[in-house]
PDB file of N, CA, C, O and CB in Angstrom:
ATOM      1  N   MET A   1       0.847  -1.182   0.000  1.00  0.00           N
ATOM      2  CA  MET A   1       0.000   0.000   0.000  1.00  0.00           C
ATOM      3  C   MET A   1       0.889   1.242   0.000  1.00  0.00           C
ATOM      4  O   MET A   1       1.936   1.275   0.647  1.00  0.00           O
ATOM      5  CB  MET A   1      -0.962   0.000   1.225  1.00  0.00           C
ATOM      6  N   ILE A   2       0.457   2.243  -0.726  1.00  0.00           N
ATOM      7  CA  ILE A   2       1.176   3.511  -0.797  1.00  0.00           C
ATOM      8  C   ILE A   2       0.821   4.349   0.425  1.00  0.00           C
ATOM      9  O   ILE A   2      -0.345   4.442   0.809  1.00  0.00           O
ATOM     10  CB  ILE A   2       0.839   4.276  -2.112  1.00  0.00           C
ATOM     11  N   LYS A   3       1.836   4.956   1.028  1.00  0.00           N
ATOM     12  CA  LYS A   3       1.610   5.905   2.122  1.00  0.00           C
ATOM     13  C   LYS A   3       1.980   7.292   1.627  1.00  0.00           C
ATOM     14  O   LYS A   3       3.063   7.497   1.077  1.00  0.00           O
ATOM     15  CB  LYS A   3       2.438   5.523   3.398  1.00  0.00           C
ATOM     16  N   ILE A   4       1.078   8.238   1.825  1.00  0.00           N
ATOM     17  CA  ILE A   4       1.330   9.625   1.455  1.00  0.00           C
ATOM     18  C   ILE A   4       1.428  10.444   2.729  1.00  0.00           C
ATOM     19  O   ILE A   4       0.460  10.549   3.483  1.00  0.00           O
ATOM     20  CB  ILE A   4       0.215  10.179   0.515  1.00  0.00           C
ATOM     21  N   TYR A   5       2.594  11.023   2.970  1.00  0.00           N
ATOM     22  CA  TYR A   5       2.757  11.944   4.094  1.00  0.00           C
ATOM     23  C   TYR A   5       2.382  13.313   3.550  1.00  0.00           C
ATOM     24  O   TYR A   5       3.110  13.896   2.747  1.00  0.00           O
ATOM     25  CB  TYR A   5       4.241  11.921   4.697  1.00  0.00           C
ATOM     26  N   HIS A   6       1.240  13.819   3.995  1.00  0.00           N
ATOM     27  CA  HIS A   6       0.560  14.923   3.321  1.00  0.00           C
ATOM     28  C   HIS A   6       0.411  16.143   4.219  1.00  0.00           C
ATOM     29  O   HIS A   6       0.169  16.034   5.421  1.00  0.00           O
ATOM     30  CB  HIS A   6      -0.803  14.477   2.839  1.00  0.00           C
ATOM     31  N   ASN A   7       0.564  17.311   3.594  1.00  0.00           N
ATOM     32  CA  ASN A   7       0.270  18.590   4.236  1.00  0.00           C
ATOM     33  C   ASN A   7      -0.771  19.279   3.359  1.00  0.00           C
ATOM     34  O   ASN A   7      -0.429  19.756   2.277  1.00  0.00           O
ATOM     35  CB  ASN A   7       1.576  19.483   4.416  1.00  0.00           C
ATOM     36  N   PRO A   8      -2.022  19.346   3.788  1.00  0.00           N
ATOM     37  CA  PRO A   8      -3.080  19.914   2.958  1.00  0.00           C
ATOM     38  C   PRO A   8      -2.860  21.379   2.574  1.00  0.00           C
ATOM     39  O   PRO A   8      -3.477  21.866   1.627  1.00  0.00           O
ATOM     40  CB  PRO A   8      -4.383  19.787   3.671  1.00  0.00           C
ATOM     41  N   ARG A   9      -1.999  22.076   3.289  1.00  0.00           N
ATOM     42  CA  ARG A   9      -1.741  23.483   2.978  1.00  0.00           C
ATOM     43  C   ARG A   9      -0.653  23.659   1.921  1.00  0.00           C
ATOM     44  O   ARG A   9      -0.395  24.776   1.472  1.00  0.00           O
ATOM     45  CB  ARG A   9      -1.347  24.227   4.239  1.00  0.00           C
ATOM     46  N   CYS A  10      -0.015  22.561   1.523  1.00  0.00           N
ATOM     47  CA  CYS A  10       1.095  22.607   0.573  1.00  0.00           C
ATOM     48  C   CYS A  10       0.602  22.250  -0.833  1.00  0.00           C
ATOM     49  O   CYS A  10       0.011  21.192  -1.050  1.00  0.00           O
ATOM     50  CB  CYS A  10       2.228  21.644   1.010  1.00  0.00           C
ATOM     51  N   ARG A  11       0.855  23.140  -1.764  1.00  0.00           N
ATOM     52  CA  ARG A  11       0.402  22.935  -3.145  1.00  0.00           C
ATOM     53  C   ARG A  11       1.006  21.666  -3.750  1.00  0.00           C
ATOM     54  O   ARG A  11       0.295  20.882  -4.379  1.00  0.00           O
ATOM     55  CB  ARG A  11       0.767  24.150  -4.011  1.00  0.00           C
ATOM     56  N   LYS A  12       2.300  21.460  -3.565  1.00  0.00           N
ATOM     57  CA  LYS A  12       2.959  20.270  -4.127  1.00  0.00           C
ATOM     58  C   LYS A  12       2.405  18.989  -3.504  1.00  0.00           C
ATOM     59  O   LYS A  12       2.246  17.977  -4.187  1.00  0.00           O
ATOM     60  CB  LYS A  12       4.485  20.345  -3.907  1.00  0.00           C
ATOM     61  N   SER A  13       2.116  19.040  -2.210  1.00  0.00           N
ATOM     62  CA  SER A  13       1.545  17.876  -1.533  1.00  0.00           C
ATOM     63  C   SER A  13       0.155  17.569  -2.080  1.00  0.00           C
ATOM     64  O   SER A  13      -0.187  16.406  -2.294  1.00  0.00           O
ATOM     65  CB  SER A  13       1.481  18.111  -0.011  1.00  0.00           C
ATOM     66  N   ARG A  14      -0.638  18.597  -2.305  1.00  0.00           N
ATOM     67  CA  ARG A  14      -1.980  18.391  -2.881  1.00  0.00           C
ATOM     68  C   ARG A  14      -1.883  17.823  -4.294  1.00  0.00           C
ATOM     69  O   ARG A  14      -2.681  16.968  -4.677  1.00  0.00           O
ATOM     70  CB  ARG A  14      -2.774  19.717  -2.901  1.00  0.00           C
ATOM     71  N   GLN A  15      -0.910  18.294  -5.067  1.00  0.00           N
ATOM     72  CA  GLN A  15      -0.723  17.774  -6.421  1.00  0.00           C
ATOM     73  C   GLN A  15      -0.316  16.300  -6.389  1.00  0.00           C
ATOM     74  O   GLN A  15      -0.813  15.493  -7.174  1.00  0.00           O
ATOM     75  CB  GLN A  15       0.335  18.600  -7.169  1.00  0.00           C
ATOM     76  N   GLY A  16       0.582  15.965  -5.485  1.00  0.00           N
ATOM     77  CA  GLY A  16       1.003  14.567  -5.344  1.00  0.00           C
ATOM     78  C   GLY A  16      -0.145  13.669  -4.929  1.00  0.00           C
ATOM     79  O   GLY A  16      -0.296  12.560  -5.441  1.00  0.00           O
ATOM     80  N   LEU A  17      -0.956  14.154  -3.998  1.00  0.00           N
ATOM     81  CA  LEU A  17      -2.118  13.382  -3.549  1.00  0.00           C
ATOM     82  C   LEU A  17      -3.095  13.165  -4.704  1.00  0.00           C
ATOM     83  O   LEU A  17      -3.657  12.078  -4.843  1.00  0.00           O
ATOM     84  CB  LEU A  17      -2.827  14.099  -2.377  1.00  0.00           C
ATOM     85  N   ALA A  18      -3.298  14.179  -5.523  1.00  0.00           N
ATOM     86  CA  ALA A  18      -4.206  14.051  -6.670  1.00  0.00           C
ATOM     87  C   ALA A  18      -3.712  12.976  -7.642  1.00  0.00           C
ATOM     88  O   ALA A  18      -4.513  12.221  -8.193  1.00  0.00           O
ATOM     89  CB  ALA A  18      -4.342  15.405  -7.403  1.00  0.00           C
ATOM     90  N   ILE A  19      -2.411  12.908  -7.847  1.00  0.00           N
ATOM     91  CA  ILE A  19      -1.845  11.886  -8.736  1.00  0.00           C
ATOM     92  C   ILE A  19      -2.143  10.493  -8.195  1.00  0.00           C
ATOM     93  O   ILE A  19      -2.550   9.603  -8.942  1.00  0.00           O
ATOM     94  CB  ILE A  19      -0.318  12.083  -8.896  1.00  0.00           C
ATOM     95  N   VAL A  20      -1.942  10.310  -6.907  1.00  0.00           N
ATOM     96  CA  VAL A  20      -2.191   8.999  -6.300  1.00  0.00           C
ATOM     97  C   VAL A  20      -3.682   8.674  -6.332  1.00  0.00           C
ATOM     98  O   VAL A  20      -4.063   7.537  -6.609  1.00  0.00           O
ATOM     99  CB  VAL A  20      -1.665   8.961  -4.845  1.00  0.00           C
ATOM    100  N   GLU A  21      -4.523   9.661  -6.051  1.00  0.00           N
ATOM    101  CA  GLU A  21      -5.978   9.434  -6.094  1.00  0.00           C
ATOM    102  C   GLU A  21      -6.421   8.985  -7.477  1.00  0.00           C
ATOM    103  O   GLU A  21      -7.304   8.136  -7.600  1.00  0.00           O
ATOM    104  CB  GLU A  21      -6.736  10.709  -5.691  1.00  0.00           C
ATOM    105  N   ASN A  22      -5.821   9.545  -8.517  1.00  0.00           N
ATOM    106  CA  ASN A  22      -6.194   9.208  -9.891  1.00  0.00           C
ATOM    107  C   ASN A  22      -5.538   7.924 -10.393  1.00  0.00           C
ATOM    108  O   ASN A  22      -5.866   7.446 -11.479  1.00  0.00           O
ATOM    109  CB  ASN A  22      -5.831  10.344 -10.808  1.00  0.00           C
ATOM    110  N   SER A  23      -4.620   7.367  -9.616  1.00  0.00           N
ATOM    111  CA  SER A  23      -3.900   6.165 -10.054  1.00  0.00           C
ATOM    112  C   SER A  23      -4.734   4.897  -9.915  1.00  0.00           C
ATOM    113  O   SER A  23      -4.456   3.888 -10.562  1.00  0.00           O
ATOM    114  CB  SER A  23      -2.618   6.014  -9.262  1.00  0.00           C
ATOM    115  N   GLY A  24      -5.758   4.957  -9.067  1.00  0.00           N
ATOM    116  CA  GLY A  24      -6.564   3.769  -8.823  1.00  0.00           C
ATOM    117  C   GLY A  24      -5.934   2.797  -7.843  1.00  0.00           C
ATOM    118  O   GLY A  24      -6.496   1.737  -7.570  1.00  0.00           O
ATOM    119  N   LYS A  25      -4.774   3.149  -7.314  1.00  0.00           N
ATOM    120  CA  LYS A  25      -4.097   2.273  -6.358  1.00  0.00           C
ATOM    121  C   LYS A  25      -4.566   2.575  -4.945  1.00  0.00           C
ATOM    122  O   LYS A  25      -5.036   3.672  -4.642  1.00  0.00           O
ATOM    123  CB  LYS A  25      -2.568   2.431  -6.459  1.00  0.00           C
ATOM    124  N   GLU A  26      -4.426   1.569  -4.088  1.00  0.00           N
ATOM    125  CA  GLU A  26      -4.806   1.722  -2.693  1.00  0.00           C
ATOM    126  C   GLU A  26      -3.743   2.559  -1.983  1.00  0.00           C
ATOM    127  O   GLU A  26      -2.547   2.350  -2.183  1.00  0.00           O
ATOM    128  CB  GLU A  26      -4.980   0.334  -2.004  1.00  0.00           C
ATOM    129  N   PHE A  27      -4.186   3.508  -1.152  1.00  0.00           N
ATOM    130  CA  PHE A  27      -3.231   4.357  -0.454  1.00  0.00           C
ATOM    131  C   PHE A  27      -3.771   4.795   0.896  1.00  0.00           C
ATOM    132  O   PHE A  27      -4.967   4.720   1.179  1.00  0.00           O
ATOM    133  CB  PHE A  27      -2.885   5.573  -1.300  1.00  0.00           C
ATOM    134  N   GLU A  28      -2.834   5.257   1.718  1.00  0.00           N
ATOM    135  CA  GLU A  28      -3.155   5.775   3.044  1.00  0.00           C
ATOM    136  C   GLU A  28      -2.586   7.186   3.132  1.00  0.00           C
ATOM    137  O   GLU A  28      -1.434   7.413   2.764  1.00  0.00           O
ATOM    138  CB  GLU A  28      -2.581   4.849   4.186  1.00  0.00           C
ATOM    139  N   VAL A  29      -3.379   8.130   3.613  1.00  0.00           N
ATOM    140  CA  VAL A  29      -2.925   9.508   3.795  1.00  0.00           C
ATOM    141  C   VAL A  29      -2.582   9.722   5.261  1.00  0.00           C
ATOM    142  O   VAL A  29      -3.379   9.430   6.152  1.00  0.00           O
ATOM    143  CB  VAL A  29      -4.007  10.527   3.325  1.00  0.00           C
ATOM    144  N   ILE A  30      -1.393  10.230   5.490  1.00  0.00           N
ATOM    145  CA  ILE A  30      -0.955  10.557   6.845  1.00  0.00           C
ATOM    146  C   ILE A  30      -0.649  12.049   6.868  1.00  0.00           C
ATOM    147  O   ILE A  30       0.298  12.505   6.227  1.00  0.00           O
ATOM    148  CB  ILE A  30       0.302   9.702   7.280  1.00  0.00           C
ATOM    149  N   GLU A  31      -1.446  12.797   7.601  1.00  0.00           N
ATOM    150  CA  GLU A  31      -1.183  14.230   7.742  1.00  0.00           C
ATOM    151  C   GLU A  31      -0.088  14.388   8.788  1.00  0.00           C
ATOM    152  O   GLU A  31      -0.351  14.397   9.991  1.00  0.00           O
ATOM    153  CB  GLU A  31      -2.485  15.028   8.147  1.00  0.00           C
ATOM    154  N   TYR A  32       1.148  14.514   8.306  1.00  0.00           N
ATOM    155  CA  TYR A  32       2.304  14.439   9.199  1.00  0.00           C
ATOM    156  C   TYR A  32       2.393  15.581  10.204  1.00  0.00           C
ATOM    157  O   TYR A  32       3.114  15.466  11.195  1.00  0.00           O
ATOM    158  CB  TYR A  32       3.550  14.410   8.390  1.00  0.00           C
ATOM    159  N   LEU A  33       1.678  16.679   9.974  1.00  0.00           N
ATOM    160  CA  LEU A  33       1.677  17.756  10.965  1.00  0.00           C
ATOM    161  C   LEU A  33       0.764  17.428  12.141  1.00  0.00           C
ATOM    162  O   LEU A  33       0.922  17.981  13.229  1.00  0.00           O
ATOM    163  CB  LEU A  33       1.244  19.071  10.319  1.00  0.00           C
ATOM    164  N   LYS A  34      -0.191  16.529  11.919  1.00  0.00           N
ATOM    165  CA  LYS A  34      -1.090  16.080  12.987  1.00  0.00           C
ATOM    166  C   LYS A  34      -0.598  14.782  13.619  1.00  0.00           C
ATOM    167  O   LYS A  34      -0.723  14.585  14.828  1.00  0.00           O
ATOM    168  CB  LYS A  34      -2.507  15.889  12.444  1.00  0.00           C
ATOM    169  N   GLU A  35      -0.042  13.905  12.797  1.00  0.00           N
ATOM    170  CA  GLU A  35       0.468  12.604  13.244  1.00  0.00           C
ATOM    171  C   GLU A  35       1.967  12.560  12.959  1.00  0.00           C
ATOM    172  O   GLU A  35       2.392  12.030  11.932  1.00  0.00           O
ATOM    173  CB  GLU A  35      -0.280  11.414  12.528  1.00  0.00           C
ATOM    174  N   THR A  36       2.748  13.104  13.848  1.00  0.00           N
ATOM    175  CA  THR A  36       4.189  13.194  13.633  1.00  0.00           C
ATOM    176  C   THR A  36       4.809  11.805  13.524  1.00  0.00           C
ATOM    177  O   THR A  36       4.608  10.966  14.402  1.00  0.00           O
ATOM    178  CB  THR A  36       4.852  13.983  14.769  1.00  0.00           C
ATOM    179  N   PRO A  37       5.565  11.556  12.447  1.00  0.00           N
ATOM    180  CA  PRO A  37       6.224  10.254  12.317  1.00  0.00           C
ATOM    181  C   PRO A  37       7.233  10.046  13.445  1.00  0.00           C
ATOM    182  O   PRO A  37       7.865  10.993  13.913  1.00  0.00           O
ATOM    183  CB  PRO A  37       6.924  10.138  10.947  1.00  0.00           C
ATOM    184  N   THR A  38       7.371   8.807  13.868  1.00  0.00           N
ATOM    185  CA  THR A  38       8.363   8.473  14.885  1.00  0.00           C
ATOM    186  C   THR A  38       9.753   8.484  14.254  1.00  0.00           C
ATOM    187  O   THR A  38       9.895   8.506  13.032  1.00  0.00           O
ATOM    188  CB  THR A  38       8.059   7.089  15.526  1.00  0.00           C
ATOM    189  N   ARG A  39      10.750   8.470  15.092  1.00  0.00           N
ATOM    190  CA  ARG A  39      12.139   8.398  14.616  1.00  0.00           C
ATOM    191  C   ARG A  39      12.328   7.149  13.748  1.00  0.00           C
ATOM    192  O   ARG A  39      12.984   7.202  12.708  1.00  0.00           O
ATOM    193  CB  ARG A  39      13.136   8.382  15.818  1.00  0.00           C
ATOM    194  N   GLU A  40      11.749   6.030  14.182  1.00  0.00           N
ATOM    195  CA  GLU A  40      11.868   4.775  13.431  1.00  0.00           C
ATOM    196  C   GLU A  40      11.182   4.884  12.064  1.00  0.00           C
ATOM    197  O   GLU A  40      11.720   4.405  11.066  1.00  0.00           O
ATOM    198  CB  GLU A  40      11.258   3.608  14.238  1.00  0.00           C
ATOM    199  N   GLU A  41      10.011   5.506  12.011  1.00  0.00           N
ATOM    200  CA  GLU A  41       9.321   5.690  10.728  1.00  0.00           C
ATOM    201  C   GLU A  41      10.145   6.569   9.792  1.00  0.00           C
ATOM    202  O   GLU A  41      10.245   6.279   8.600  1.00  0.00           O
ATOM    203  CB  GLU A  41       7.927   6.312  10.948  1.00  0.00           C
ATOM    204  N   LEU A  42      10.732   7.633  10.317  1.00  0.00           N
ATOM    205  CA  LEU A  42      11.575   8.501   9.487  1.00  0.00           C
ATOM    206  C   LEU A  42      12.799   7.748   8.976  1.00  0.00           C
ATOM    207  O   LEU A  42      13.183   7.894   7.815  1.00  0.00           O
ATOM    208  CB  LEU A  42      12.014   9.740  10.281  1.00  0.00           C
ATOM    209  N   LYS A  43      13.403   6.951   9.836  1.00  0.00           N
ATOM    210  CA  LYS A  43      14.562   6.157   9.415  1.00  0.00           C
ATOM    211  C   LYS A  43      14.165   5.186   8.307  1.00  0.00           C
ATOM    212  O   LYS A  43      14.906   5.010   7.341  1.00  0.00           O
ATOM    213  CB  LYS A  43      15.160   5.385  10.613  1.00  0.00           C
ATOM    214  N   ASN A  44      13.014   4.564   8.441  1.00  0.00           N
ATOM    215  CA  ASN A  44      12.531   3.635   7.425  1.00  0.00           C
ATOM    216  C   ASN A  44      12.301   4.354   6.090  1.00  0.00           C
ATOM    217  O   ASN A  44      12.664   3.831   5.036  1.00  0.00           O
ATOM    218  CB  ASN A  44      11.233   2.958   7.896  1.00  0.00           C
ATOM    219  N   ILE A  45      11.708   5.531   6.130  1.00  0.00           N
ATOM    220  CA  ILE A  45      11.475   6.312   4.905  1.00  0.00           C
ATOM    221  C   ILE A  45      12.801   6.641   4.230  1.00  0.00           C
ATOM    222  O   ILE A  45      12.947   6.468   3.020  1.00  0.00           O
ATOM    223  CB  ILE A  45      10.697   7.616   5.223  1.00  0.00           C
ATOM    224  N   ILE A  46      13.757   7.112   5.009  1.00  0.00           N
ATOM    225  CA  ILE A  46      15.073   7.462   4.458  1.00  0.00           C
ATOM    226  C   ILE A  46      15.748   6.234   3.857  1.00  0.00           C
ATOM    227  O   ILE A  46      16.355   6.319   2.789  1.00  0.00           O
ATOM    228  CB  ILE A  46      15.972   8.080   5.550  1.00  0.00           C
ATOM    229  N   ASP A  47      15.648   5.098   4.533  1.00  0.00           N
ATOM    230  CA  ASP A  47      16.224   3.857   4.007  1.00  0.00           C
ATOM    231  C   ASP A  47      15.554   3.446   2.700  1.00  0.00           C
ATOM    232  O   ASP A  47      16.231   3.038   1.757  1.00  0.00           O
ATOM    233  CB  ASP A  47      16.095   2.730   5.038  1.00  0.00           C
ATOM    234  N   LEU A  48      14.230   3.552   2.642  1.00  0.00           N
ATOM    235  CA  LEU A  48      13.507   3.191   1.415  1.00  0.00           C
ATOM    236  C   LEU A  48      13.866   4.116   0.255  1.00  0.00           C
ATOM    237  O   LEU A  48      13.957   3.673  -0.890  1.00  0.00           O
ATOM    238  CB  LEU A  48      11.996   3.232   1.660  1.00  0.00           C
ATOM    239  N   LEU A  49      14.068   5.388   0.549  1.00  0.00           N
ATOM    240  CA  LEU A  49      14.422   6.359  -0.485  1.00  0.00           C
ATOM    241  C   LEU A  49      15.885   6.257  -0.907  1.00  0.00           C
ATOM    242  O   LEU A  49      16.276   6.752  -1.964  1.00  0.00           O
ATOM    243  CB  LEU A  49      14.131   7.761   0.004  1.00  0.00           C
ATOM    244  N   GLU A  50      16.691   5.604  -0.059  1.00  0.00           N
ATOM    245  CA  GLU A  50      18.131   5.470  -0.314  1.00  0.00           C
ATOM    246  C   GLU A  50      18.787   6.834  -0.516  1.00  0.00           C
ATOM    247  O   GLU A  50      19.518   7.053  -1.481  1.00  0.00           O
ATOM    248  CB  GLU A  50      18.376   4.584  -1.546  1.00  0.00           C
ATOM    249  N   ILE A  51      18.508   7.752   0.424  1.00  0.00           N
ATOM    250  CA  ILE A  51      19.080   9.091   0.371  1.00  0.00           C
ATOM    251  C   ILE A  51      19.703   9.432   1.720  1.00  0.00           C
ATOM    252  O   ILE A  51      19.493   8.738   2.715  1.00  0.00           O
ATOM    253  CB  ILE A  51      18.005  10.138  -0.016  1.00  0.00           C
ATOM    254  N   ASN A  52      20.467  10.506   1.730  1.00  0.00           N
ATOM    255  CA  ASN A  52      20.996  11.056   2.968  1.00  0.00           C
ATOM    256  C   ASN A  52      19.881  11.841   3.645  1.00  0.00           C
ATOM    257  O   ASN A  52      19.102  12.520   2.976  1.00  0.00           O
ATOM    258  CB  ASN A  52      22.249  11.956   2.707  1.00  0.00           C
ATOM    259  N   HIS A  53      19.805  11.752   4.955  1.00  0.00           N
ATOM    260  CA  HIS A  53      18.728  12.425   5.686  1.00  0.00           C
ATOM    261  C   HIS A  53      18.681  13.928   5.420  1.00  0.00           C
ATOM    262  O   HIS A  53      17.604  14.521   5.484  1.00  0.00           O
ATOM    263  CB  HIS A  53      18.886  12.182   7.170  1.00  0.00           C
ATOM    264  N   LEU A  54      19.806  14.555   5.127  1.00  0.00           N
ATOM    265  CA  LEU A  54      19.815  16.000   4.872  1.00  0.00           C
ATOM    266  C   LEU A  54      19.110  16.372   3.566  1.00  0.00           C
ATOM    267  O   LEU A  54      18.758  17.533   3.358  1.00  0.00           O
ATOM    268  CB  LEU A  54      21.246  16.508   4.838  1.00  0.00           C
ATOM    269  N   GLU A  55      18.906  15.394   2.695  1.00  0.00           N
ATOM    270  CA  GLU A  55      18.189  15.670   1.451  1.00  0.00           C
ATOM    271  C   GLU A  55      16.707  15.938   1.692  1.00  0.00           C
ATOM    272  O   GLU A  55      16.025  16.453   0.806  1.00  0.00           O
ATOM    273  CB  GLU A  55      18.349  14.507   0.487  1.00  0.00           C
ATOM    274  N   LEU A  56      16.197  15.599   2.871  1.00  0.00           N
ATOM    275  CA  LEU A  56      14.802  15.871   3.219  1.00  0.00           C
ATOM    276  C   LEU A  56      14.610  17.253   3.832  1.00  0.00           C
ATOM    277  O   LEU A  56      13.479  17.697   4.029  1.00  0.00           O
ATOM    278  CB  LEU A  56      14.297  14.818   4.179  1.00  0.00           C
ATOM    279  N   VAL A  57      15.709  17.929   4.132  1.00  0.00           N
ATOM    280  CA  VAL A  57      15.647  19.211   4.832  1.00  0.00           C
ATOM    281  C   VAL A  57      15.473  20.355   3.840  1.00  0.00           C
ATOM    282  O   VAL A  57      16.150  20.421   2.814  1.00  0.00           O
ATOM    283  CB  VAL A  57      16.914  19.428   5.679  1.00  0.00           C
ATOM    284  N   ARG A  58      14.553  21.252   4.171  1.00  0.00           N
ATOM    285  CA  ARG A  58      14.349  22.460   3.362  1.00  0.00           C
ATOM    286  C   ARG A  58      15.331  23.520   3.857  1.00  0.00           C
ATOM    287  O   ARG A  58      15.057  24.230   4.825  1.00  0.00           O
ATOM    288  CB  ARG A  58      12.854  22.977   3.452  1.00  0.00           C
ATOM    289  N   LYS A  59      16.455  23.617   3.197  1.00  0.00           N
ATOM    290  CA  LYS A  59      17.551  24.451   3.680  1.00  0.00           C
ATOM    291  C   LYS A  59      17.338  25.945   3.458  1.00  0.00           C
ATOM    292  O   LYS A  59      18.140  26.753   3.927  1.00  0.00           O
ATOM    293  CB  LYS A  59      18.816  24.035   3.016  1.00  0.00           C
ATOM    294  N   ASN A  60      16.286  26.323   2.762  1.00  0.00           N
ATOM    295  CA  ASN A  60      15.979  27.747   2.590  1.00  0.00           C
ATOM    296  C   ASN A  60      15.079  28.291   3.688  1.00  0.00           C
ATOM    297  O   ASN A  60      14.825  29.495   3.749  1.00  0.00           O
ATOM    298  CB  ASN A  60      15.326  27.975   1.249  1.00  0.00           C
ATOM    299  N   GLU A  61      14.596  27.408   4.556  1.00  0.00           N
ATOM    300  CA  GLU A  61      13.731  27.845   5.656  1.00  0.00           C
ATOM    301  C   GLU A  61      14.562  28.581   6.704  1.00  0.00           C
ATOM    302  O   GLU A  61      15.705  28.216   6.975  1.00  0.00           O
ATOM    303  CB  GLU A  61      12.996  26.634   6.296  1.00  0.00           C
ATOM    304  N   GLN A  62      13.976  29.615   7.285  1.00  0.00           N
ATOM    305  CA  GLN A  62      14.690  30.429   8.261  1.00  0.00           C
ATOM    306  C   GLN A  62      15.141  29.626   9.480  1.00  0.00           C
ATOM    307  O   GLN A  62      16.225  29.863  10.014  1.00  0.00           O
ATOM    308  CB  GLN A  62      13.816  31.575   8.705  1.00  0.00           C
ATOM    309  N   VAL A  63      14.318  28.680   9.919  1.00  0.00           N
ATOM    310  CA  VAL A  63      14.694  27.876  11.090  1.00  0.00           C
ATOM    311  C   VAL A  63      15.991  27.103  10.827  1.00  0.00           C
ATOM    312  O   VAL A  63      16.805  26.945  11.736  1.00  0.00           O
ATOM    313  CB  VAL A  63      13.557  26.895  11.459  1.00  0.00           C
ATOM    314  N   TRP A  64      16.192  26.621   9.601  1.00  0.00           N
ATOM    315  CA  TRP A  64      17.434  25.926   9.252  1.00  0.00           C
ATOM    316  C   TRP A  64      18.596  26.914   9.270  1.00  0.00           C
ATOM    317  O   TRP A  64      19.649  26.638   9.845  1.00  0.00           O
ATOM    318  CB  TRP A  64      17.317  25.247   7.858  1.00  0.00           C
ATOM    319  N   LYS A  65      18.397  28.062   8.639  1.00  0.00           N
ATOM    320  CA  LYS A  65      19.464  29.061   8.568  1.00  0.00           C
ATOM    321  C   LYS A  65      19.871  29.549   9.955  1.00  0.00           C
ATOM    322  O   LYS A  65      21.056  29.741  10.227  1.00  0.00           O
ATOM    323  CB  LYS A  65      19.021  30.243   7.711  1.00  0.00           C
ATOM    324  N   ASP A  66      18.895  29.747  10.824  1.00  0.00           N
ATOM    325  CA  ASP A  66      19.167  30.276  12.163  1.00  0.00           C
ATOM    326  C   ASP A  66      19.791  29.253  13.101  1.00  0.00           C
ATOM    327  O   ASP A  66      20.605  29.615  13.950  1.00  0.00           O
ATOM    328  CB  ASP A  66      17.897  30.791  12.771  1.00  0.00           C
ATOM    329  N   ASN A  67      19.425  27.988  12.963  1.00  0.00           N
ATOM    330  CA  ASN A  67      19.799  27.003  13.975  1.00  0.00           C
ATOM    331  C   ASN A  67      20.763  25.910  13.533  1.00  0.00           C
ATOM    332  O   ASN A  67      21.445  25.319  14.370  1.00  0.00           O
ATOM    333  CB  ASN A  67      18.591  26.369  14.475  1.00  0.00           C
ATOM    334  N   TYR A  68      20.832  25.630  12.231  1.00  0.00           N
ATOM    335  CA  TYR A  68      21.579  24.445  11.827  1.00  0.00           C
ATOM    336  C   TYR A  68      22.643  24.685  10.770  1.00  0.00           C
ATOM    337  O   TYR A  68      23.617  23.937  10.692  1.00  0.00           O
ATOM    338  CB  TYR A  68      20.642  23.431  11.330  1.00  0.00           C
ATOM    339  N   LYS A  69      22.472  25.712   9.961  1.00  0.00           N
ATOM    340  CA  LYS A  69      23.432  25.961   8.889  1.00  0.00           C
ATOM    341  C   LYS A  69      24.787  26.278   9.509  1.00  0.00           C
ATOM    342  O   LYS A  69      24.901  27.168  10.352  1.00  0.00           O
ATOM    343  CB  LYS A  69      22.958  27.124   7.964  1.00  0.00           C
ATOM    344  N   GLY A  70      25.785  25.562   9.098  1.00  0.00           N
ATOM    345  CA  GLY A  70      27.085  25.717   9.725  1.00  0.00           C
ATOM    346  C   GLY A  70      27.978  26.565   8.939  1.00  0.00           C
ATOM    347  O   GLY A  70      29.120  26.794   9.338  1.00  0.00           O
TER     348      GLY A  70
END
């Protein structure tokens, strides 16, 4: 089953959800701002994507610039 981690206020997220809805495939929507993924769930997602965890970070956000950008 497809899992969609969705933010209804995000245009790209809504577009992605529409694609899955039109695919005819079974899926589950998880509004990640309401149901925060656990550390283990995030690790599993990163492993499935085969990416570095920093690739999920929006580095143009002010919170990143203020607190994490080195």
